[in-house]
C-alpha positions as CSV (number, residue, x, y, z in Angstrom):
1,M,124.0,402.2,-20.3
2,S,121.7,402.2,-17.2
3,I,118.1,402.6,-17.2
4,Q,118.3,405.9,-15.2
5,T,120.7,407.4,-18.0
6,E,118.4,406.1,-20.8
7,L,115.2,407.6,-19.1
8,R,117.1,410.9,-18.6
9,R,118.2,411.1,-22.0
10,A,114.6,410.4,-23.4
11,F,113.3,412.9,-21.0
12,E,115.7,415.7,-22.3
13,L,114.9,414.9,-25.8
14,A,111.2,415.0,-25.2
15,S,111.3,418.2,-23.2
16,L,113.5,420.0,-25.9
17,K,110.9,418.8,-28.7
18,N,108.2,420.5,-26.4
19,E,110.1,423.5,-26.0
20,A,110.9,423.8,-29.6
21,K,107.2,423.7,-30.5
22,S,106.4,426.7,-28.4
23,I,109.3,428.7,-29.2
24,L,110.2,428.5,-32.8
25,T,109.2,430.6,-35.8
26,P,108.1,428.9,-39.1
27,R,111.4,429.2,-40.6
28,E,113.1,427.9,-37.2
29,W,110.5,425.3,-37.3
30,K,111.7,423.9,-40.8
31,T,115.2,423.8,-39.5
32,Y,114.0,421.7,-36.4
33,Q,111.9,419.4,-38.8
34,E,115.3,418.9,-40.9
35,I,117.2,418.1,-37.8
36,V,114.7,415.5,-36.6
37,R,114.3,414.1,-40.2
38,V,118.1,413.6,-40.5
39,H,118.4,412.0,-37.2
40,E,115.4,409.5,-37.8
41,K,116.8,408.6,-41.1
42,Q,120.1,407.9,-39.2
43,R,118.3,405.8,-36.6
44,L,116.5,403.9,-39.3
45,H,119.8,403.2,-41.3
46,E,121.3,401.9,-38.0
47,E,118.3,399.5,-37.3
48,R,118.3,398.0,-40.8
49,A,122.2,397.5,-40.6
50,Y,121.8,396.0,-37.2
51,K,119.2,393.6,-38.5
52,T,120.8,392.6,-41.8
53,E,124.4,392.4,-40.3
54,I,123.9,391.0,-36.9
55,K,125.3,387.6,-37.8
56,T,128.4,389.2,-39.2
57,R,128.8,391.5,-36.1
58,V,128.4,388.5,-33.7
59,E,130.9,386.5,-35.6
60,I,133.4,389.5,-35.4
61,A,132.7,389.9,-31.8
62,R,133.0,386.1,-31.2
63,R,136.6,386.3,-32.8
64,R,137.4,389.2,-30.7
65,V,136.4,387.5,-27.6
66,I,138.3,384.5,-28.5
67,S,141.4,386.4,-29.3
68,E,141.2,388.2,-25.8
69,A,140.6,385.0,-24.2
70,G,143.4,383.2,-25.9
71,Q,146.1,385.8,-24.8
72,K,148.5,384.8,-22.4
73,N,147.5,385.8,-18.9
74,K,150.4,386.7,-16.4
75,D,148.3,385.7,-13.4
76,L,149.5,382.6,-11.5
77,K,147.0,380.1,-11.1
78,P,146.8,376.4,-11.0
79,R,146.0,375.0,-14.4
80,F,142.6,373.3,-13.3
81,V,141.5,376.1,-11.2
82,G,138.8,378.5,-12.5
83,R,136.7,378.2,-15.5
84,D,137.7,377.6,-19.0
85,S,138.1,380.9,-20.9
86,L,137.3,379.2,-24.2
87,N,133.7,378.0,-23.4
88,K,131.8,378.1,-26.7
89,D,128.4,379.2,-25.0
90,D,129.9,381.7,-23.0
91,I,131.6,383.1,-25.9
92,N,128.5,383.2,-27.9
93,R,126.5,385.0,-25.2
94,Q,129.4,387.4,-24.7
95,A,129.4,388.3,-28.3
96,V,125.7,388.7,-28.6
97,R,125.8,391.1,-25.6
98,D,128.7,393.1,-27.0
99,V,126.8,393.4,-30.5
100,Q,123.5,394.5,-28.7
101,H,125.5,397.0,-26.4
102,A,127.3,398.6,-29.5
103,H,124.0,399.1,-31.2
104,H,122.3,400.6,-28.1
105,R,125.3,402.9,-27.8
106,R,125.0,403.9,-31.5
107,L,121.3,404.8,-31.0
108,A,122.2,406.9,-27.8
109,A,124.9,408.8,-29.8
110,I,122.1,409.5,-32.3
111,D,119.7,410.8,-29.9
112,K,122.8,412.7,-28.0
113,M,123.5,414.5,-31.2
114,Q,120.0,415.3,-32.1
115,A,119.4,416.7,-28.7
116,R,122.6,418.9,-28.9
117,E,121.2,420.2,-32.4
118,I,117.9,421.0,-31.1
119,K,119.4,422.7,-27.9
120,R,121.7,424.7,-30.1
121,L,118.8,425.7,-32.3
122,I,116.6,426.8,-29.3
123,D,119.5,428.8,-27.6
124,A,120.1,430.7,-31.1
125,C,116.4,431.4,-31.3
126,E,116.1,432.6,-27.7
127,H,119.2,434.9,-28.2
128,A,117.5,436.2,-31.6
129,H,114.1,436.8,-29.7
130,A,115.9,438.7,-26.8
131,K,117.8,440.7,-29.3
132,S,114.7,441.6,-31.2
133,R,112.8,442.5,-28.0
134,Q,115.8,444.5,-26.9
135,L,115.8,446.3,-30.1
136,H,112.0,446.9,-30.3
137,E,112.1,448.4,-26.7
138,D,115.1,450.7,-27.6
139,F,113.2,451.9,-30.8
140,S,110.0,452.3,-28.7
141,R,112.0,454.4,-26.1
142,S,113.7,456.5,-28.8
143,A,110.4,457.0,-30.6
144,D,108.3,458.1,-27.7
145,R,106.3,461.1,-28.8
146,R,104.9,461.9,-25.3
147,S,105.8,465.5,-23.8
148,G,108.8,465.7,-21.3
149,N,106.8,465.4,-18.1
150,E,104.8,462.3,-19.2
151,R,108.1,460.6,-20.4
152,R,109.8,461.3,-17.2
153,K,107.0,459.7,-15.2
154,Q,108.4,456.2,-14.0
155,N,105.7,453.5,-12.9
156,G,103.1,456.4,-12.4
157,L,105.1,458.7,-10.2
158,E,106.4,462.0,-11.3
159,H,109.7,463.2,-10.5
160,P,109.4,465.5,-7.4
161,N,111.5,468.3,-8.9
162,L,109.2,468.8,-11.9
163,N,106.3,470.3,-9.8
164,R,108.5,472.9,-8.1
165,T,109.0,475.1,-11.0
166,R,105.4,475.3,-11.7
167,T,104.4,476.2,-8.2
168,R,107.1,478.9,-7.9
169,S,105.8,480.5,-11.0
170,L,102.3,480.5,-9.8
171,R,103.1,482.1,-6.4
172,R,104.8,485.1,-8.1
173,Q,101.8,486.1,-10.2
174,P,99.5,487.7,-7.3
């Protein structure tokens, strides 16, 4: 994983956490805290497993590298040209790199799952708030107790046809 990808994911997760702090209600905040707690627990479990099982993981990776290097290669090369595919130091370094890379991929997958769940929670929260706002506006509009002329005013302007009826009735009275 490149540094750019890692920074992008870290920034995305941090921005989602910041957005969650400003949007969520107390009940939704508890759900958010539960998501964070579960994923932090998974991260700690992965870190402990990595530290305790690193030797075993490296040994398994070393065996895999050896078996891959020992497979027959159909490339036509002279026997003494090139490098030895079973060099002990190269195999050990490659095995350690593979184990570290797999560990970082697991941690990145946990972060990605956490970001996806937080994003889903925020989207659901925004949808619920939008729906609630719409219901509130609809109720306010239907429960409007102003008179007909006042309700018809839009942005401070009266409809031009409303004043015509009054002026006609006033002219006939002389």
